[in-house]
C-alpha positions in Angstrom: 0.0 0.0 0.0 1.0 3.6 -0.5 0.7 6.3 2.2 1.5 10.0 2.1 2.7 11.8 5.2 2.9 15.5 5.9 5.7 16.2 8.3 6.4 19.1 10.6 8.6 21.7 9.0 11.2 22.3 11.8 13.7 19.9 10.3 12.9 17.6 7.4 16.0 15.5 8.0 15.0 14.9 11.6 11.4 14.1 10.7 12.5 11.6 8.1 15.0 10.0 10.6 12.1 9.7 13.0 9.8 8.1 10.4 12.5 5.5 9.6 12.9 4.8 13.3 9.1 4.3 13.7 9.0 1.8 10.9 11.8 -0.1 12.7 9.9 0.0 16.0 6.8 -1.5 14.4 9.0 -4.0 12.4 7.8 -2.7 9.1 9.5 -2.6 5.7 9.0 0.5 3.5 10.4 2.3 0.5 10.3 6.1 0.0 8.8 6.7 -3.5 9.1 10.5 -3.6 9.2 13.5 -1.4 8.8 17.3 -1.9 9.5 19.7 0.9 7.7 18.3 4.0 5.5 15.8 2.0 6.7 12.2 1.7 5.2 9.2 -0.1 6.1 5.7 0.9 5.2 2.1 -0.1 4.8 -0.4 2.7 3.2 -3.7 3.6 1.6 -2.1 6.7 -2.1 -2.0 7.1 -4.1 1.2 8.0 -4.5 0.2 11.7 -0.7 -0.1 12.2 0.0 3.1 10.3 -2.4 5.0 12.6 -0.6 3.7 15.7 2.7 4.7 14.2 1.3 8.2 13.6 0.0 8.6 17.1 3.4 7.8 18.5 5.3 10.2 16.3 6.5 13.7 17.1 6.7 15.0 13.5 3.9 13.5 11.5 1.2 16.1 11.1 -1.2 14.4 8.6 -1.5 11.1 6.8 -3.5 10.5 3.6 -5.2 7.1 3.7 -7.5 5.8 1.0 -8.4 9.3 -0.1 -9.1 10.4 3.4 -7.0 12.7 5.6 -6.0 11.6 9.1 -4.6 14.5 11.2 -2.7 14.4 14.5 -4.8 15.9 17.3 -3.6 19.5 17.8 -2.0 20.5 21.1 -1.3 16.9 22.1 2.0 18.0 23.7 0.7 21.2 25.1 0.0 20.0 28.6 3.6 18.8 28.9 5.3 22.0 27.8 8.1 23.1 30.1 6.1 25.9 31.7 3.2 23.5 32.5 5.4 21.1 34.5 5.3 21.6 38.3 9.1 21.5 38.5 10.3 24.0 35.9 13.9 24.6 34.7 14.9 26.9 31.9 16.9 24.1 30.1 13.9 21.7 30.1 13.5 19.9 26.8 10.2 20.5 25.0 8.0 17.3 24.9 7.8 17.1 21.1 11.6 17.0 20.8 11.8 14.6 23.8 9.3 12.3 22.0 11.4 12.4 18.9 14.5 11.3 20.8 12.6 8.4 22.3 11.4 7.3 18.9 14.9 7.7 17.4 16.2 5.4 20.1 13.9 2.6 18.8 12.7 1.9 22.4 9.6 -0.4 22.6 7.0 -0.8 25.3 8.3 -2.7 28.4 11.9 -2.2 27.3 14.3 -0.2 29.4 15.3 3.3 28.2 18.1 5.2 29.9 18.5 9.0 29.9 21.9 9.6 31.5 21.4 13.4 31.7 17.7 13.4 32.6 17.4 16.9 33.9 13.7 17.7 34.7 12.6 14.4 33.1 11.1 15.3 29.7 12.5 12.3 27.9 11.5 10.0 30.8 7.9 11.3 30.7 7.5 10.8 27.0 8.9 7.3 27.2 6.7 6.5 30.2 3.6 7.6 28.4 4.5 5.0 25.7 4.7 2.3 28.4 8.5 2.1 28.2 10.4 1.5 31.4 12.9 4.2 32.2 16.0 5.0 34.2 17.1 8.6 34.7 20.6 9.5 35.8 21.8 13.0 36.7 24.8 14.3 38.6 22.7 17.1 40.1 20.6 16.0 43.0 18.2 18.9 42.4 17.5 17.7 38.9 16.7 14.2 40.2 14.1 15.8 42.5 12.7 17.8 39.6 12.4 14.6 37.6 10.6 12.8 40.4 8.2 15.6 40.9 7.3 15.8 37.1 7.1 12.1 36.6 4.7 11.7 39.5 2.6 14.7 38.3 2.1 13.0 34.9 1.4 9.6 36.6 4.4 7.9 35.0 5.2 4.5 36.5 8.0 2.0 36.1 10.8 4.5 36.5 14.0 4.6 38.5 16.1 7.7 39.2 19.8 7.7 40.3 21.9 10.7 41.4 25.1 9.5 39.8 27.7 10.2 37.1 26.9 9.6 33.4 30.6 8.8 32.7 30.5 6.0 35.2 27.2 4.2 34.4 28.7 0.8 35.1 28.7 1.6 38.9 24.9 1.5 39.0 23.9 -0.4 35.8 24.8 -3.9 34.7 26.7 -4.4 31.4 24.5 -4.9 28.3 21.3 -4.3 30.4 19.8 -1.2 28.6 17.6 -1.5 25.5 17.8 2.2 24.4 19.4 5.5 25.3 17.9 8.9 24.6 19.4 12.1 25.9 20.1 15.8 25.5 23.7 16.4 26.4 24.5 19.3 28.7 26.2 22.3 27.0 27.9 25.5 27.8 30.6 27.5 26.0 31.7 30.4 28.2 35.4 29.7 27.6 37.8 27.5 25.5 38.6 25.6 28.7 34.9 24.8 29.3 34.5 23.5 25.7 37.5 21.2 26.2 35.9 19.9 29.4 32.6 19.4 27.7 34.2 17.4 24.9 36.0 15.3 27.5 32.7 14.7 29.3 31.0 13.6 26.0 33.8 11.3 25.1 33.8 9.5 28.5 30.0 9.3 28.4 30.0 7.6 25.0 32.4 4.9 26.3 30.4 4.3 29.5 27.1 4.3 27.5 28.4 1.6 25.2 29.2 -0.6 28.2 25.7 -0.7 29.5 23.8 -0.7 26.2 22.8 -4.0 24.7 24.5 -5.1 21.4 23.0 -3.6 18.2 20.8 -1.3 20.2 20.5 2.4 19.7 21.4 5.7 21.3 19.7 8.9 20.2 21.8 11.9 21.3 21.3 15.6 20.9 24.2 18.0 21.3 25.2 21.6 20.4 26.7 22.4 17.0 30.0 23.7 18.4 31.1 20.3 19.7 32.4 17.8 17.2 30.7 14.7 18.6 31.6 12.4 15.5 35.3 13.1 16.2 34.8 11.9 19.8 32.9 8.7 18.8 34.9 5.5 18.8 34.1 3.9 15.4 35.0 0.5 16.9 32.2 0.8 19.4 29.5 2.7 17.5 28.0 2.8 14.0 26.3 6.1 12.9 22.8 5.4 11.7 21.5 9.0 11.1 22.3 12.6 11.5 20.1 15.7 11.6 20.1 19.4 12.7 17.5 21.6 14.3 18.0 25.4 14.3 17.2 26.9 17.6 18.4 30.6 17.4 21.3 32.6 16.1 23.7 31.2 18.7 22.6 27.6 18.7 21.9 24.8 16.4 21.1 21.4 17.9 22.5 18.3 16.2 20.9 14.9 16.6 22.8 11.7 16.0 21.6 8.1 16.2 24.3 5.6 17.1 24.1 1.8 17.1 26.3 -0.3 19.4 28.5 -2.6 17.4 
C-alpha cells in the first residue's frame, strides 16, 4: 500500500529520521517513493491500523493520507507537557515534542528499558513513560533528580528509576549490556575555551560508558550543540552512525541529533 505523510517543517531531516525509526519500532518494511519539501510518499506492507498507531506515537507526523481520506494528529497533544506546564520547571527543560522524537529515534519499545543519562527535569523519561517504556534517569545534580521525580509523578508515569550519579561511570549502577535504548540531550555551555574542552571530555567519557551498559546492536539517540564535534569523539570500533540531523534553535545555537548503534 501507499501512504502520504505530511511532516512538521522544523527539520525535514530529523522528521524523516524519526519516520524511519518508527517503521523499525513496528517491524515494518517500507520504501520512499518520492518527497517534496515536507511531504513524503512511501510504499509499505503495513495496514491502516498499524500506520495510525505509528502516527499517534510520532512527534513530527502532522497528517496522513489514507484511502483518499486525511487523518490528522490531534492539535495540542504535547501542550499540557510543555516546560512551563510542569510543576518542577527549569529553563533548560526539553520540549515534549523533541523529547518524544529522541525516544522514537532510540527505537525503544514498550516494556523495554530506556536510559536518559542526563535526565534533567525528566522530559525524555515522561514521553517514554507515556509510551509504556520502562525508564532509568541519571543526573549528577541531585536537584534535577528531585525535579524529575516531581514531574514524573505529576504525569502519573510509572516503572521509572532515578539515580543521582555520574553519566561517565554508568557501570557503577547499571549492569553491562542491560539497557535497551538510550535517549538524551547532552549538557552544554561555552563560556570559555577551557569549558569547551571539558565538555568534549565529558561527552567522550560518556560515550564509552554508555556503550558498556547498552545491549549489542541497540541504539542511542543523542542531541548535542553544534559547536562540539561529537563524531570526532565517537569511537568507530564501538559505534556505527545510523542517522544525523540538525535543528536550528536561534542565532547562537543549532542542535545536532545523531543516532548511534552499538556494534
